[in-house]
C-alpha positions in Angstrom: 59.3 -15.8 15.4 59.9 -12.8 13.2 58.2 -9.5 13.5 56.3 -10.0 10.2 54.8 -13.2 11.4 53.8 -11.6 14.7 52.2 -8.7 13.0 50.4 -11.1 10.6 49.0 -13.3 13.4 48.1 -10.3 15.5 46.3 -8.8 12.5 44.4 -12.1 11.9 43.3 -12.3 15.5 42.1 -8.7 15.4 40.2 -9.4 12.2 38.5 -12.5 13.7 37.6 -10.6 16.8 36.3 -7.7 14.6 34.3 -10.2 12.6 32.6 -11.6 15.7 31.8 -8.2 17.1 30.6 -7.0 13.7 28.5 -10.0 13.1 26.7 -9.4 16.4 26.1 -5.8 15.4 24.8 -6.8 11.9 22.3 -9.3 13.5 21.1 -6.7 16.0 20.7 -4.1 13.3 18.9 -6.6 11.1 16.3 -7.5 13.7 16.0 -3.8 14.6 15.0 -3.1 11.0 12.0 -5.4 11.4 9.9 -2.6 13.0 12.0 0.4 12.1 12.4 0.9 8.4 15.0 3.7 8.8 17.5 1.1 10.1 17.6 -0.7 6.7 20.1 1.9 5.4 22.1 1.5 8.6 22.2 -2.2 8.0 23.3 -1.7 4.4 26.1 0.7 5.6 27.2 -1.9 8.1 27.4 -4.7 5.4 29.2 -2.4 3.1 31.9 -1.7 5.7 32.0 -5.4 6.8 32.5 -6.8 3.3 34.7 -4.0 2.0 32.5 -3.4 -1.1 31.5 -0.2 -3.0 27.8 -0.7 -2.7 25.1 -2.9 -1.1 21.5 -3.1 -2.2 18.5 -5.2 -0.9 15.5 -6.1 -2.9 12.2 -7.8 -2.3 11.3 -9.4 -5.7 8.0 -10.7 -7.1 7.4 -12.5 -10.5 6.5 -10.3 -13.5 6.0 -12.3 -16.7 9.3 -14.0 -17.4 11.3 -11.9 -14.9 11.3 -10.7 -11.3 10.6 -7.1 -10.5 11.4 -5.2 -7.2 8.5 -4.7 -4.9 10.7 -2.9 -2.4 14.4 -2.0 -2.4 16.9 -0.1 -0.4 20.7 0.5 -0.5 23.5 1.9 1.6 23.9 5.7 2.1 26.8 6.0 -0.3 24.9 4.2 -3.1 21.9 6.4 -2.3 24.0 9.5 -3.0 25.3 7.9 -6.2 21.9 6.4 -7.1 21.4 8.4 -10.4 24.9 7.2 -11.6 24.2 3.5 -10.6 20.7 3.5 -12.1 22.0 4.9 -15.4 23.0 1.4 -16.5 23.3 -1.1 -13.7 19.6 -1.2 -13.0 18.4 -1.2 -16.7 17.6 -4.0 -19.1 21.0 -3.3 -20.8 22.6 -5.2 -17.9 23.2 -8.8 -18.9 22.5 -9.8 -15.3 18.8 -9.2 -15.9 18.8 -11.4 -19.0 20.0 -14.5 -17.3 17.8 -17.5 -17.9 15.2 -18.1 -15.1 15.6 -21.6 -13.9 13.6 -23.4 -11.2 13.4 -21.2 -8.0 16.0 -22.1 -5.4 15.5 -21.8 -1.7 19.0 -20.3 -1.4 21.4 -19.0 -4.0 24.8 -17.6 -3.3 26.6 -16.6 -6.6 28.6 -14.0 -8.3 29.1 -12.4 -11.7 32.5 -14.2 -12.1 31.2 -17.6 -11.0 27.9 -17.6 -12.9 27.8 -19.8 -16.0 24.9 -17.8 -17.6 27.1 -15.2 -19.3 28.6 -15.4 -22.8 32.1 -13.9 -23.4 30.4 -10.8 -24.9 28.1 -10.6 -21.9 31.0 -10.4 -19.6 32.6 -7.6 -21.6 29.4 -5.6 -21.7 28.8 -6.2 -17.9 32.4 -5.1 -17.0 32.3 -2.0 -19.2 28.8 -1.0 -18.2 29.4 -1.4 -14.5 32.7 0.6 -14.8 30.8 3.5 -16.3 28.6 3.5 -13.2 31.6 3.4 -10.9 31.0 -0.2 -9.9 32.9 -3.5 -10.3 31.7 -7.1 -10.3 29.0 -8.2 -8.0 28.1 -11.2 -5.8 24.8 -11.9 -4.1 22.6 -14.0 -1.9 19.0 -14.7 -2.9 16.4 -16.5 -0.8 12.9 -17.7 -1.7 10.6 -16.5 1.1 7.4 -18.1 -0.3 5.9 -19.1 -3.7 5.9 -15.5 -5.0 8.6 -13.5 -3.1 12.4 -13.5 -3.1 14.8 -11.5 -1.0 18.1 -10.6 -2.5 21.2 -8.8 -1.2 23.7 -7.8 -3.9 27.2 -6.5 -3.2 29.2 -4.6 -5.9 33.0 -4.2 -5.7 34.6 -0.9 -6.6 35.3 -0.3 -10.3 39.0 -0.9 -9.9 38.5 -4.0 -7.7 38.1 -7.1 -9.8 38.1 -9.6 -6.9 35.5 -12.3 -6.8 33.6 -13.3 -3.7 36.0 -14.8 -1.2 35.5 -17.8 1.0 35.1 -15.6 4.0 32.4 -13.6 2.2 30.6 -16.8 1.3 30.8 -18.2 4.8 29.4 -15.0 6.3 26.5 -15.0 3.9 25.7 -18.6 4.7 25.8 -17.9 8.4 23.6 -14.8 7.9 21.1 -16.5 5.6 18.7 -18.0 8.3 18.7 -14.6 10.2 17.9 -12.7 7.0 15.2 -15.2 6.1 13.5 -15.0 9.6 13.9 -11.2 9.9 12.5 -10.5 6.5 9.5 -12.8 7.1 8.8 -11.0 10.4 9.1 -7.7 8.6 6.7 -8.8 5.9 4.2 -10.0 8.4 4.3 -6.6 10.2 4.0 -4.8 6.9 1.0 -6.9 5.9 -0.7 -6.4 9.3 -0.1 -2.6 9.0 -1.5 -2.6 5.4 -4.6 -4.5 6.6 -5.1 -2.0 9.4 -4.9 0.9 7.0 -7.3 -0.9 4.7 -9.8 -1.4 7.5 -9.4 2.2 8.6 -10.0 3.5 5.1 -13.1 1.3 4.7 -14.5 2.6 7.9 -14.0 6.3 7.0 -16.9 8.1 5.4 -19.4 5.4 6.5 -21.5 7.9 8.6 -20.3 6.3 11.8 -17.5 7.5 14.1 -15.5 4.8 15.9 -13.2 5.2 18.8 -11.2 2.6 20.7 -10.5 3.6 24.3 -9.6 2.0 27.6 -11.4 2.3 30.9 -9.6 5.5 31.7 -11.1 6.9 28.4 -7.6 7.1 26.8 -8.0 6.9 23.1 -6.0 4.2 21.3 -7.4 4.5 17.8 -10.2 6.4 16.0 -11.4 6.7 12.4 -11.6 9.8 10.3 -15.3 10.4 11.2 -14.4 10.4 14.9 -11.5 12.8 14.3 -13.9 15.2 12.6 -16.5 14.8 15.4 -14.0 15.2 18.2 -12.3 18.0 16.4 -15.5 20.0 16.4 -15.4 19.7 20.2 -19.1 20.3 20.9 -20.6 17.6 23.2 -17.4 15.4 23.2 -13.8 16.4 22.6 -10.3 15.0 22.9 -8.3 16.4 25.8 -4.7 15.2 26.4 -5.5 12.0 24.5 -8.6 11.3 26.6 -12.3 11.6 25.8 -13.8 14.6 27.6 -17.5 15.6 27.7 -18.6 19.2 27.9 -21.0 18.4 30.7 -19.9 16.7 34.0 -23.0 14.5 34.2 -22.3 13.3 30.6 -18.7 12.5 31.6 -19.8 10.4 34.5 -22.3 8.5 32.3 -19.6 7.9 29.7 -17.2 6.6 32.3 -19.9 4.2 33.5 -20.6 3.0 30.0 -17.0 2.3 29.2 -16.3 0.7 32.6 -19.3 -1.6 32.2 -21.3 -0.1 35.1 -24.2 1.2 33.0 -27.4 -0.9 32.7 -27.4 -0.5 28.9 -24.7 -0.5 26.2 -26.0 2.8 24.7 -25.8 6.4 25.8 -27.0 9.8 24.6 -24.9 12.8 25.6 -25.5 16.5 24.8 -28.9 18.0 24.2 -30.5 21.0 26.0 -31.0 22.7 22.7 -27.5 21.6 21.5 -26.6 18.6 19.3 -27.1 15.1 20.7 -24.5 12.4 20.3 -25.5 8.7 20.4 -23.0 6.1 21.5 -22.9 2.3 21.7 -20.1 0.4 23.5 -18.8 -2.8 22.1 -16.3 -5.0 23.9 -14.2 -7.0 21.5 -14.0 -10.7 22.3 -10.5 -11.6 23.5 -8.4 -13.7 21.1 -6.5 -16.7 22.6 -3.0 -15.6 23.4 -3.7 -12.0 22.4 -1.6 -9.6 24.4 -1.0 -6.8 22.0 -4.1 -4.8 22.9 -5.2 -3.5 26.3 -7.4 -6.0 28.0 -10.0 -3.3 28.9 -10.2 -1.9 25.4 -13.8 -0.8 24.4 -15.0 0.2 20.9 -17.4 3.2 21.0 -19.6 3.6 17.9 -20.9 7.2 17.7 -23.5 8.9 15.5 -25.1 12.3 15.3 -28.9 11.8 14.5 -29.2 15.4 13.5 -26.4 15.2 10.8 -27.7 15.6 7.3 -27.1 12.7 4.9 -26.9 13.1 1.1 -28.3 10.3 -1.1 -27.1 10.4 -4.7 -29.8 9.5 -7.2 -27.3 7.9 -9.6 -26.1 5.6 -6.8 -29.6 4.6 -5.8 -30.5 4.0 -9.4 -27.5 1.6 -9.7 -28.2 -0.1 -6.4 -31.9 -0.7 -6.7 -32.4 -0.9 -10.5 -34.4 2.3 -10.8 -34.6 5.0 -13.4 -33.0 8.4 -12.5 -36.5 9.9 -12.0 -37.5 7.1 -9.7 -34.2 7.2 -7.9 -34.5 11.0 -7.4 -37.8 10.5 -5.7 -36.4 7.7 -3.5 -33.4 9.8 -2.6 -35.6 12.8 -1.6 -37.9 10.5 0.5 -34.9 9.1 2.3 -33.7 12.6 2.9 -37.0 13.6 4.7 -39.0 15.1 1.9 -42.7 14.1 1.3 -44.2 13.0 -2.0 -46.1 16.3 -2.4 -43.0 18.3 -1.6 -41.1 16.3 -4.2 -43.8 16.9 -6.8 -43.8 20.7 -6.1 -40.1 20.9 -6.3 -40.1 19.1 -9.7 -43.1 21.0 -11.0 -45.2 17.8 -11.6 -48.6 16.8 -10.4 -48.7 14.9 -7.1 -50.5 12.0 -8.8 -47.6 11.6 -11.2 -45.1 11.5 -8.3 -47.3 8.9 -6.6 -47.2 6.8 -9.8 -43.5 6.9 -9.7 -43.6 5.9 -6.0 -45.7 2.8 -6.9 -43.1 1.7 -9.5 -40.3 2.3 -7.0 -42.0 0.2 -4.3 -42.6 -2.6 -6.9 -39.0 -2.6 -8.1 -37.5 -2.6 -4.6 -39.9 -5.1 -3.1 -40.9 -2.6 -0.3 -44.5 -2.8 0.8 -44.8 0.8 1.9 -43.0 4.1 1.8 -41.5 3.7 5.3 -40.0 0.3 4.3 -38.5 1.9 1.2 -36.9 4.6 3.3 -35.6 2.0 5.7 -34.0 0.1 2.9 -32.3 3.1 1.4 -31.0 4.3 4.7 -29.5 0.8 5.3 -27.8 0.7 1.9 -24.4 2.2 1.0 -26.0 5.1 -0.9 -25.7 7.6 1.9 -22.8 10.0 2.4 -22.3 12.9 4.8 -23.8 16.1 3.4 
């Protein structure tokens, strides 16, 4: 056997071995990117090296009229540095690739600029010249339909002076990687959706006059909303110390521990006082979900309020919610805020009898039989905000 053949076979064996090792590394990096978004660029860099291309980009696409638009995208670190150059033409409507006719969605598509039958002769010239101005050559890609509305695409561009089409090795690798990309991206989307729902719930719970803290039996805080952060940040009767709830008074600390551990005879507790502010707490234990192991088994939700905190009721909001005039809503807002009818009349410079006539109309419109019922309804509405 001659030396050239030996070198050729040795090179082929090394390449096959490198492919196997590199494939394992690609798969590990892919699944690592599921819960670490910083690893997507690392994955793109790995694919760029593995396939010997100039640039790699990933896109999550959703329908937009007659086209697909990117909902999320990332690319390799070299392409990131050259992003302005690449985006100057390659990612604009001038690129014939974006004008390809949209046929029925395919579960899996592996194609290339050179193999695609959707380009005219003029399109191919425009595509080649436009990509060259961006420092890029022809592309090949893999596109997968994840669900009815979302597609995941990986696109690989050759260098400007490299006119090679996708090779059989490239295609085989993409086919082998397809199920891994499909599963990893679906997992990634589920985590992203769960995180988005969590943020949505947290934002909905902020500013609702109720502080909420999730802690375990050791009083270690796992989560809290914005109202709780403000309350604990003030650090009067209850504060956060080394990630744990800590009361100012020892007896309150013992009572709080008993409440959280389930040793108290009631699910409510008042701490503080003695001429200082009082904090009311209620403990709620979430019902365990079947097969749920993500949360601590002893997690307790503490709902906390400060009865002495001032609440502001906006007359415009009350008018919209209860169908009142602004004058009637102003009276209702002041009553809910603790003012009497006579005090409202004096503040407005009107006779008390006039104010009471307004009150009668408010009671009739809201269906409240008496003033106390009106105040209760307003306080239970969404009209109140922290003063």
